[in-house]
C-alpha positions in Angstrom: 0.0 0.0 0.0 1.2 3.5 -0.8 2.8 5.6 1.9 1.9 9.3 1.5 4.5 11.9 0.8 5.7 13.9 3.7 4.2 17.3 4.3 5.4 19.7 1.6 6.6 16.9 -0.7 5.0 15.1 -3.6 6.5 12.1 -5.4 9.9 12.8 -3.9 10.0 16.5 -5.0 9.7 19.6 -2.9 6.4 21.4 -3.5 6.1 25.0 -4.4 4.4 27.4 -2.0 1.2 27.1 -4.0 1.5 23.3 -4.1 1.9 23.1 -0.3 -1.2 25.3 0.1 -3.2 23.1 -2.2 -2.1 20.0 -0.5 -3.1 21.4 2.9 -6.4 22.6 1.6 -7.2 19.1 0.4 -6.2 17.6 3.8 -8.2 20.1 5.8 -11.3 19.5 3.6 -10.9 15.7 3.8 -10.4 15.8 7.6 -13.6 17.9 8.1 -15.6 15.6 5.9 -14.2 12.4 7.4 -14.9 13.6 10.9 -18.6 14.3 10.2 -19.3 11.5 7.6 -16.6 8.9 8.4 -13.9 7.7 6.0 -16.2 5.3 4.3 -18.8 7.9 3.8 -16.4 10.4 2.2 -15.7 10.0 -1.5 -13.0 11.5 -3.7 -15.7 13.6 -5.5 -16.9 14.9 -2.1 -13.3 16.0 -1.3 -12.9 17.6 -4.7 -16.0 19.7 -4.2 -15.1 20.8 -0.7 -11.5 21.6 -1.6 -12.2 23.0 -5.0 -9.7 20.8 -6.7 -9.6 18.1 -9.4 -9.3 14.4 -8.9 -6.0 14.4 -10.6 -4.6 16.9 -8.0 -5.7 14.6 -5.2 -4.0 11.6 -6.8 -0.9 13.7 -7.6 -0.4 14.7 -4.0 -1.6 11.5 -2.2 -1.5 8.7 -4.7 -4.9 7.3 -3.7 -7.5 7.6 -1.0 -5.5 5.6 1.5 -2.6 8.0 1.2 -5.0 10.9 1.9 -6.4 9.1 4.9 -2.9 8.7 6.4 -2.3 12.4 5.8 -5.6 13.2 7.6 -4.5 11.1 10.6 -1.3 13.1 10.8 -3.2 16.3 10.4 -5.7 15.5 13.1 -3.0 14.4 15.5 -0.9 17.6 14.9 -4.0 19.8 15.2 -5.4 18.2 18.4 -2.0 18.1 20.2 -1.3 21.8 19.2 -4.8 22.7 20.5 -3.8 21.3 23.9 -0.5 23.1 24.2 1.3 24.5 26.2 -0.7 22.8 29.0 0.0 19.3 27.4 3.7 19.8 27.8 3.4 20.8 31.5 1.3 18.0 33.0 3.6 17.7 36.0 1.1 18.4 38.8 -2.3 17.1 39.9 -3.7 20.6 39.3 -2.3 20.7 35.7 -3.8 17.2 35.0 -7.2 18.3 36.2 -7.1 21.5 34.2 -6.1 19.7 31.1 -8.9 17.2 31.4 -11.4 20.0 32.3 -10.6 21.9 29.2 -11.2 18.9 27.0 -14.6 18.4 28.8 -15.4 22.0 28.2 -14.7 21.6 24.5 -17.0 18.7 24.4 -19.7 20.7 26.1 -19.2 23.6 23.7 -20.2 21.4 20.7 -23.0 19.5 22.5 -20.8 16.4 22.9 -21.3 15.6 19.3 -18.6 14.1 17.1 -16.4 12.6 19.8 -12.6 12.6 19.5 -11.2 13.3 16.0 -8.4 10.7 16.5 -10.6 8.2 18.3 -13.3 8.4 15.6 -10.7 7.5 13.0 -9.4 4.6 15.2 -12.9 3.2 15.7 -13.5 3.1 12.0 -10.1 2.0 10.6 -8.2 0.0 13.3 -9.6 -3.4 12.1 -9.8 -2.7 8.4 -6.6 -0.8 7.4 -3.3 -2.0 8.8 -1.4 1.1 7.6 -3.9 3.4 9.2 -3.8 1.3 12.5 0.0 1.7 12.6 -0.3 5.4 12.0 -2.9 5.7 14.8 -0.7 3.8 17.2 1.9 6.5 16.6 -0.8 9.2 17.1 -1.8 7.9 20.5 1.8 7.4 21.5 2.4 11.1 20.7 -0.6 12.0 22.9 0.4 9.6 25.8 4.0 10.7 25.8 3.6 14.1 27.4 1.4 12.6 30.1 4.0 10.0 30.9 6.8 12.7 30.9 4.9 14.9 33.3 4.3 12.1 35.7 8.0 11.1 35.4 9.0 14.7 36.3 6.8 14.5 39.4 8.4 11.3 40.4 11.9 12.7 39.8 11.2 15.6 42.1 10.1 13.2 44.8 6.4 14.3 44.6 5.2 11.0 43.3 6.0 7.7 45.0 8.5 5.4 43.5 5.7 2.7 43.7 3.9 4.6 40.9 4.2 3.1 37.5 4.1 6.3 35.4 3.8 4.4 32.1 0.7 2.5 33.3 -0.8 5.6 34.9 -0.4 7.6 31.6 -2.0 4.8 29.6 -4.9 4.7 32.1 -5.5 8.4 31.9 -5.5 8.4 28.1 -7.8 5.4 28.1 -10.2 7.3 30.4 -10.1 10.3 28.1 -10.9 8.2 25.1 -13.5 6.0 26.7 -15.1 9.0 28.5 -15.4 10.9 25.3 -17.1 8.0 23.6 -19.7 7.7 26.4 -20.1 11.5 26.3 -20.8 11.3 22.6 -23.4 8.6 23.0 -25.1 10.1 26.0 -24.7 13.8 24.8 -23.3 14.7 28.3 -19.7 15.2 29.5 -20.5 13.7 32.9 -19.1 10.2 32.0 -16.0 11.7 30.7 -15.5 13.9 33.7 -16.1 11.0 36.1 -13.7 8.7 34.2 -10.8 11.1 34.1 -11.4 12.3 37.7 -11.3 8.7 39.0 -7.9 8.1 37.3 -6.5 11.4 38.5 -7.7 10.6 42.0 -5.7 7.3 41.7 -2.6 9.2 40.6 -3.1 11.6 43.5 -3.0 8.6 45.9 0.6 8.1 45.0 1.6 11.6 46.1 4.3 11.7 48.8 2.7 13.3 51.8 
């Protein structure tokens, strides 16, 4: 299966400024459509119409639809992580962890808990049907989990978190609570389940604080 060109490149060549802009416009249009309709419900003609490009331009930049899907995964990951910064890079206190999770809950509330997580939605649709996409999604979630794990490790290094705490396990548990909580919130149209799930995990992390 075809691997998409890196950002700013096409078929091994550097893109012009206009070429990069066109490529990004296609990715952004595809990401929006796939978030609302799903990958399966989004066709190349749909993306053409939304981005104002020809089919030949899409195939030129991405090779095929799968190449575009991989680019959308990268785009959604970059966008969602950037949206959470700088707080995401400073999750080294219980207060910061709670604020980070609260902000995500507030974003869910602001859109009526519709749509769920952009990365999680792609994972739910593609993980069992597209090996290349699943591999890319593993990387996406690793990039998300990494700052949580790093923050907890800094707390432990400062002597604030007990040596008994397994920071890797706790980071995975918190990310799982975020993802599972968002899914329940999407189904129930209420952020209560999300807030309860992340609060329970943060309470557990807090139990490892050195008093």
